[in-house]
N, C-alpha and C positions, 0 to 999 in steps of 0.2 A: 439915505440909507443910514440906518443906526448899527452902531457897533454893539456886540454882545457885551453885556455888563459882567462884573465878577460872579453874579449869581446865576447867569445863564452860560451853560457850556458852548463853546463855539466850535468850529469845524476841527480845530487842532487839539482840542481838549476833550479828553474822554469824560463822560458823565459819571455821577458818583457810583452808578450801579454797573457800569461797563468797565471791564478791566482795561488798562491802557496797553500799549505795545510793549513797554518795559516791565510790565507786572505779569509774571507767570500765573497760570491759572492754579489754584490750590489743588494740591494732589492729596489723595487719601491714602494713607499707609495701607500696604497689602495685609492679608491675614498673617499672623505670627506663624513662622515655621516651627514645626513640632520637632522635638528631640527624640531620637529613635530609642525605643525602650531597651532594645537588645544592647545597644551601647552602654546605656547606664548599668544594665544587669551585669555586663562584662567588668565595668569598673568596680562594682560592688563586689563581685566574686573575685576579682583580682586582690583587692584589698583583704578579703576574707581568706585568701590563699596564703596571705602572710601571718594570719592571726588565728581564725577560728577553725577553719578546716583546711588544713595545709595543702593536701594533694587535690581533693576534689574541688575545692574552690578554684585553683589553678587551671585545671582541665576545663572547668565550666567557663572560666574567663576567656580562655583561648577560643573554644568552640563558638561562644556567643559573640566574641569580638570580630571573628571572621564573618560569621552571619550578618552582623550588623553592618560591617563595611560594604557588604554586598548590597544589602537594603538601601544603605544611604547612597550609594552609587546610582541605583535605579530610581529611588523616589526623590532624591534631593532634600531629604530630612537633615536636621542638624544633629550633631553628635559624633562626627568623625574623630575628634580629639578624644572623647570618652573612650570609644572603641579602641583606639590606638594605646591609650594609657592601660586599659584593661588587658590588652594583648601583652604589653611590655611586661606588666606585673605578673601575668600568668607565666609567660616564658621564663622570666627570670626566677620565678619560684619554683618551677619545674627544673630548671638547670641547677638551682641550689639543693633541691632534693636529690637529684642524681649525684651530685658531687658528695653530698653528705652519705649516701648509700655506698658509693664508691670508697669514700675514706673509711667507713666503718668496716667494709669487707678487707681492705688492706690492713687495718689494725688487728682484726680477728685472725687473719692469715699469718701476719707477722708474730702475733703471740703464740700460735700453735706451732710454729716452726721453730721458735726459740725455747719452747718448754721442753 
């Protein structure tokens, strides 16, 4: 009886084309996850709410941010962080606008009562 040589795989050695027990089979990466478009829209509108279109951009950021979070929850898309950032920016800009209007009203009322 002859023993297998170094060029012949034996019963305990896997062949070159066979994966061994310690070698996991190569895995293919899944398809890349998509980023939700409404989440990106919310972030851009939230940034615009501080610069280009103050109140309108903030309202759009809040609406699209909530819609995006609902879609992300249902579909499993990426972009929850973008949607949350857009929501925060939108709500902060709306709060600052309300405070500015209240302060302006107080100034006008105070000036008319002292004159």
